[in-house]
DSSP file (Angstrom, degrees, kcal/mol; ACC not computed):
  #  RESIDUE AA STRUCTURE BP1 BP2  ACC     N-H-->O    O-->H-N    N-H-->O    O-->H-N    TCO  KAPPA ALPHA  PHI   PSI    X-CA   Y-CA   Z-CA
    1    1 A M              0   0    0      0, 0.0    53,-0.1     0, 0.0     3,-0.1   0.000 360.0 360.0 360.0 117.9    0.0    0.0    0.0
    2    2 A K        +     0   0    0      1,-0.1     2,-0.3    51,-0.0     3,-0.0   0.573 360.0  47.9-128.5 -16.6    1.7    3.1   -1.2
    3    3 A T  S  > S-     0   0    0      1,-0.1     4,-1.6    55,-0.0     3,-0.2  -0.829  78.2-111.6-130.5 165.6   -0.9    5.7   -2.2
    4    4 A L  H  > S+     0   0    0     -2,-0.3     4,-2.5     1,-0.2     5,-0.2   0.862 118.9  59.8 -61.1 -35.5   -4.0    7.4   -0.9
    5    5 A Y  H  > S+     0   0    0      1,-0.2     4,-2.4     2,-0.2    -1,-0.2   0.899 101.4  53.5 -59.3 -40.9   -5.9    5.5   -3.7
    6    6 A D  H  > S+     0   0    0      2,-0.2     4,-2.0     1,-0.2    -1,-0.2   0.901 109.0  48.5 -61.4 -40.8   -4.7    2.2   -2.2
    7    7 A V  H  X S+     0   0    0     -4,-1.6     4,-2.5     2,-0.2    -2,-0.2   0.914 109.8  52.3 -65.5 -42.1   -6.1    3.2    1.2
    8    8 A Q  H  X S+     0   0    0     -4,-2.5     4,-2.3     1,-0.2    -2,-0.2   0.897 108.6  50.8 -59.8 -40.4   -9.4    4.2   -0.5
    9    9 A Q  H  X S+     0   0    0     -4,-2.4     4,-1.3     2,-0.2    -1,-0.2   0.874 108.7  51.4 -67.1 -37.0   -9.6    0.8   -2.2
   10   10 A L  H  X S+     0   0    0     -4,-2.0     4,-0.5     2,-0.2     3,-0.4   0.938 112.0  46.0 -63.3 -46.5   -9.0   -0.9    1.2
   11   11 A L  H ><>S+     0   0    0     -4,-2.5     5,-2.3     1,-0.2     3,-1.4   0.878 106.7  60.0 -63.2 -37.0  -11.8    1.1    2.8
   12   12 A K  H ><5S+     0   0    0     -4,-2.3     3,-2.0     1,-0.3    -1,-0.2   0.839  93.7  64.6 -60.4 -34.3  -14.0    0.4   -0.2
   13   13 A K  H 3<5S+     0   0    0     -4,-1.3    -1,-0.3    -3,-0.4    -2,-0.2   0.763 105.6  45.4 -60.3 -23.9  -13.7   -3.4    0.5
   14   14 A F  T <<5S-     0   0    0     -3,-1.4    -1,-0.3    -4,-0.5    -2,-0.2   0.219 124.7-103.2-103.7  12.5  -15.6   -2.7    3.7
   15   15 A G  T < 5S+     0   0    0     -3,-2.0     2,-0.6     1,-0.2    -3,-0.2   0.716  76.3 139.8  76.4  21.3  -18.2   -0.5    2.1
   16   16 A T      < +     0   0    0     -5,-2.3     2,-0.5    -6,-0.1    -1,-0.2  -0.885  24.5 176.1-105.9 118.1  -16.6    2.7    3.3
   17   17 A Y        -     0   0    0     -2,-0.6     2,-0.6    -3,-0.1    -9,-0.0  -0.982  12.8-158.7-118.8 127.4  -16.5    5.7    0.9
   18   18 A V        +     0   0    0     -2,-0.5     2,-0.2   -10,-0.0     8,-0.1  -0.929  27.9 145.3-115.2 121.7  -15.2    8.9    2.3
   19   19 A Y        +     0   0    0     -2,-0.6     4,-0.1     1,-0.1    -2,-0.0  -0.771   0.7 156.3-150.8 106.2  -16.0   12.3    0.7
   20   20 A V        -     0   0    0     -2,-0.2     3,-0.1     2,-0.2    -1,-0.1   0.716  62.7-106.5 -99.8 -28.3  -16.3   15.3    3.0
   21   21 A G  S    S+     0   0    0      1,-0.2     2,-0.4     2,-0.0     3,-0.1   0.205  96.8  72.2 122.3 -14.9  -15.5   17.9    0.5
   22   22 A K  S  > S-     0   0    0      1,-0.1     4,-2.4     0, 0.0     3,-0.3  -0.999  74.4-137.1-132.2 129.9  -12.0   19.0    1.5
   23   23 A R  H  > S+     0   0    0     -2,-0.4     4,-2.3     1,-0.2     5,-0.2   0.869 103.8  53.5 -56.9 -41.3   -9.0   16.6    0.9
   24   24 A L  H  > S+     0   0    0      1,-0.2     4,-1.9     2,-0.2    -1,-0.2   0.915 111.2  46.0 -60.1 -43.7   -7.5   17.2    4.3
   25   25 A W  H  > S+     0   0    0     -3,-0.3     4,-2.5     2,-0.2    -1,-0.2   0.880 109.3  55.2 -67.6 -37.8  -10.7   16.3    6.0
   26   26 A D  H  X S+     0   0    0     -4,-2.4     4,-2.6     1,-0.2    -2,-0.2   0.920 107.9  49.6 -58.7 -43.8  -11.1   13.3    3.8
   27   27 A I  H  X S+     0   0    0     -4,-2.3     4,-2.1     1,-0.2    -1,-0.2   0.902 110.5  50.3 -62.8 -41.7   -7.7   12.1    4.9
   28   28 A E  H  X S+     0   0    0     -4,-1.9     4,-1.7     2,-0.2    -1,-0.2   0.900 111.9  46.8 -65.0 -41.0   -8.6   12.6    8.6
   29   29 A V  H  X S+     0   0    0     -4,-2.5     4,-2.4     2,-0.2    -2,-0.2   0.897 110.2  53.3 -67.9 -39.5  -11.9   10.7    8.3
   30   30 A M  H  X S+     0   0    0     -4,-2.6     4,-2.6     1,-0.2    -2,-0.2   0.902 106.4  53.5 -60.5 -40.3  -10.1    7.9    6.5
   31   31 A A  H  X S+     0   0    0     -4,-2.1     4,-2.1     1,-0.2    -1,-0.2   0.902 109.1  48.7 -61.3 -41.2   -7.6    7.7    9.3
   32   32 A L  H  X S+     0   0    0     -4,-1.7     4,-2.2     2,-0.2    -1,-0.2   0.911 111.1  49.9 -64.0 -42.2  -10.4    7.3   11.8
   33   33 A E  H  X S+     0   0    0     -4,-2.4     4,-2.4     2,-0.2    -2,-0.2   0.897 109.4  51.0 -64.5 -40.2  -12.0    4.6    9.7
   34   34 A I  H  X S+     0   0    0     -4,-2.6     4,-2.4     1,-0.2    -1,-0.2   0.906 108.6  52.9 -62.7 -41.1   -8.7    2.7    9.5
   35   35 A D  H  X S+     0   0    0     -4,-2.1     4,-2.8     1,-0.2    -2,-0.2   0.919 109.6  48.5 -58.4 -44.3   -8.4    2.9   13.3
   36   36 A H  H  X S+     0   0    0     -4,-2.2     4,-1.7     2,-0.2    -2,-0.2   0.899 110.8  49.9 -65.5 -40.9  -11.9    1.4   13.6
   37   37 A L  H  <>S+     0   0    0     -4,-2.4     5,-2.8     2,-0.2     6,-0.7   0.899 113.2  46.9 -64.3 -39.7  -11.1   -1.4   11.2
   38   38 A H  H ><5S+     0   0    0     -4,-2.4     3,-1.8     3,-0.2    -2,-0.2   0.924 109.9  52.4 -67.2 -44.7   -7.9   -2.2   13.1
   39   39 A D  H 3<5S+     0   0    0     -4,-2.8    -1,-0.2     1,-0.3    -2,-0.2   0.828 110.2  49.5 -60.5 -31.4   -9.7   -2.1   16.5
   40   40 A A  T 3<5S-     0   0    0     -4,-1.7    -1,-0.3    -5,-0.2    -2,-0.2   0.357 113.6-120.8 -88.3   5.6  -12.2   -4.5   15.2
   41   41 A D  T < 5S+     0   0    0     -3,-1.8    -3,-0.2    -5,-0.1    -2,-0.1   0.842  75.6 128.1  56.9  37.2   -9.5   -6.8   13.9
   42   42 A L      < +     0   0    0     -5,-2.8     2,-0.3    -6,-0.2    -4,-0.2   0.628  67.0  41.7 -95.4 -16.5  -10.8   -6.6   10.3
   43   43 A I  S    S-     0   0    0     -6,-0.7    -2,-0.1    -9,-0.1    -1,-0.1  -0.924  90.4-105.5-126.9 156.2   -7.4   -5.6    8.8
   44   44 A S     >  -     0   0    0     -2,-0.3     4,-2.4     1,-0.1     5,-0.1  -0.265  29.3-111.9 -74.5 164.1   -3.9   -6.9    9.5
   45   45 A K  H  > S+     0   0    0      1,-0.2     4,-2.8     2,-0.2     5,-0.2   0.887 120.1  53.8 -61.6 -38.6   -1.3   -5.0   11.5
   46   46 A K  H  > S+     0   0    0      2,-0.2     4,-2.7     1,-0.2     5,-0.2   0.927 109.2  47.0 -62.3 -46.6    0.7   -4.6    8.3
   47   47 A Q  H  > S+     0   0    0      1,-0.2     4,-2.5     2,-0.2    -1,-0.2   0.902 112.9  50.9 -61.5 -40.6   -2.3   -3.0    6.5
   48   48 A F  H  X S+     0   0    0     -4,-2.4     4,-2.6     2,-0.2    -2,-0.2   0.951 112.9  43.8 -61.9 -50.8   -2.9   -0.8    9.4
   49   49 A I  H  X S+     0   0    0     -4,-2.8     4,-2.4     1,-0.2    -2,-0.2   0.925 115.1  48.1 -63.9 -45.7    0.6    0.5    9.6
   50   50 A Q  H  X S+     0   0    0     -4,-2.7     4,-2.2    -5,-0.2    -1,-0.2   0.917 113.0  48.8 -61.6 -42.9    1.0    1.0    5.9
   51   51 A S  H  X S+     0   0    0     -4,-2.5     4,-2.8    -5,-0.2    -2,-0.2   0.924 111.4  48.9 -62.1 -45.3   -2.4    2.8    5.7
   52   52 A K  H  X S+     0   0    0     -4,-2.6     4,-2.7     1,-0.2     5,-0.2   0.881 110.1  51.8 -65.5 -37.7   -1.4    5.1    8.6
   53   53 A L  H  X S+     0   0    0     -4,-2.4     4,-2.3     2,-0.2    -1,-0.2   0.933 112.2  45.8 -62.8 -45.4    1.9    5.9    7.0
   54   54 A V  H  X S+     0   0    0     -4,-2.2     4,-2.6     2,-0.2     5,-0.2   0.935 114.8  47.5 -62.3 -46.5    0.3    6.8    3.7
   55   55 A L  H  X S+     0   0    0     -4,-2.8     4,-2.5     1,-0.2    -2,-0.2   0.898 111.6  49.7 -65.4 -40.7   -2.4    8.9    5.4
   56   56 A N  H  X S+     0   0    0     -4,-2.7     4,-2.2     2,-0.2    -1,-0.2   0.921 112.1  49.0 -62.5 -43.0    0.2   10.7    7.6
   57   57 A H  H  X S+     0   0    0     -4,-2.3     4,-1.9    -5,-0.2    -2,-0.2   0.940 113.6  45.2 -61.0 -48.4    2.3   11.5    4.6
   58   58 A E  H  X S+     0   0    0     -4,-2.6     4,-2.3     1,-0.2    -1,-0.2   0.867 110.3  55.2 -64.7 -36.7   -0.7   12.8    2.6
   59   59 A H  H  X S+     0   0    0     -4,-2.5     4,-2.4    -5,-0.2    -1,-0.2   0.916 107.4  49.4 -63.0 -43.5   -1.9   14.8    5.6
   60   60 A K  H  X S+     0   0    0     -4,-2.2     4,-2.5     2,-0.2    -1,-0.2   0.897 109.2  52.5 -62.8 -40.7    1.5   16.6    5.9
   61   61 A I  H  X S+     0   0    0     -4,-1.9     4,-2.1     1,-0.2    -2,-0.2   0.935 111.2  46.4 -60.0 -46.8    1.4   17.4    2.2
   62   62 A E  H  X S+     0   0    0     -4,-2.3     4,-2.3     2,-0.2    -2,-0.2   0.880 111.2  51.6 -65.8 -38.5   -2.1   19.0    2.5
   63   63 A E  H  X S+     0   0    0     -4,-2.4     4,-2.6     2,-0.2    -1,-0.2   0.914 109.5  50.4 -64.0 -41.6   -1.1   20.9    5.6
   64   64 A N  H  X S+     0   0    0     -4,-2.5     4,-2.5     2,-0.2    -2,-0.2   0.897 109.6  50.9 -62.6 -40.2    2.0   22.3    3.7
   65   65 A K  H  X S+     0   0    0     -4,-2.1     4,-2.1     2,-0.2    -1,-0.2   0.923 111.6  47.6 -61.6 -44.0   -0.2   23.3    0.8
   66   66 A A  H  X S+     0   0    0     -4,-2.3     4,-2.0     1,-0.2    -2,-0.2   0.902 112.5  48.9 -65.1 -41.6   -2.6   25.1    3.2
   67   67 A N  H  X S+     0   0    0     -4,-2.6     4,-2.0     1,-0.2    -1,-0.2   0.897 110.4  50.8 -65.5 -40.3    0.3   26.9    5.0
   68   68 A N  H  X S+     0   0    0     -4,-2.5     4,-2.2     1,-0.2    -1,-0.2   0.885 109.4  50.9 -65.3 -38.2    1.8   28.0    1.7
   69   69 A K  H  X S+     0   0    0     -4,-2.1     4,-1.8     2,-0.2    -1,-0.2   0.908 109.9  49.4 -65.4 -41.0   -1.5   29.4    0.5
   70   70 A S  H  X S+     0   0    0     -4,-2.0     4,-0.6     1,-0.2    -2,-0.2   0.867 112.1  48.6 -68.1 -34.7   -1.9   31.4    3.7
   71   71 A H  H >< S+     0   0    0     -4,-2.0     3,-0.7     1,-0.2    -1,-0.2   0.880 111.3  49.7 -71.2 -37.0    1.6   32.8    3.4
   72   72 A L  H >< S+     0   0    0     -4,-2.2     3,-1.5     1,-0.2    -2,-0.2   0.821 102.3  62.5 -69.7 -30.3    1.1   33.8   -0.2
   73   73 A G  H 3< S+     0   0    0     -4,-1.8    -1,-0.2     1,-0.3    -2,-0.2   0.740  96.3  60.1 -66.4 -22.4   -2.1   35.5    0.7
   74   74 A G  T <<        0   0    0     -3,-0.7    -1,-0.3    -4,-0.6    -2,-0.2   0.408 360.0 360.0 -87.0   2.7   -0.2   37.9    2.9
   75   75 A I    <         0   0    0     -3,-1.5    -1,-0.2    -4,-0.1    -2,-0.1   0.480 360.0 360.0 -77.5 360.0    1.9   39.3    0.0
C-alpha cells in the first residue's frame, strides 16, 4: 500500500466511501475509519501500519499546501 488511492480501495472493500469535500478532512476521516477497522481486527497490523503511514504523509502534504497558501495570501 503506497498511495491514498490504495487506502481508499482498502476502505471500499468494507463499504466505506469517504468524501467530506476537502481533501485534508477526507484524509482525517479515512484515518479514523482505518483505526476502527484495526480495532475490530478486520485488517492486519501490516495493512494498518501501511495505511497510517500513507495517510500521515498525505496529511502533511495537504497541511503544507494550506500553509503555503496562507503565506502567499499575505503578500
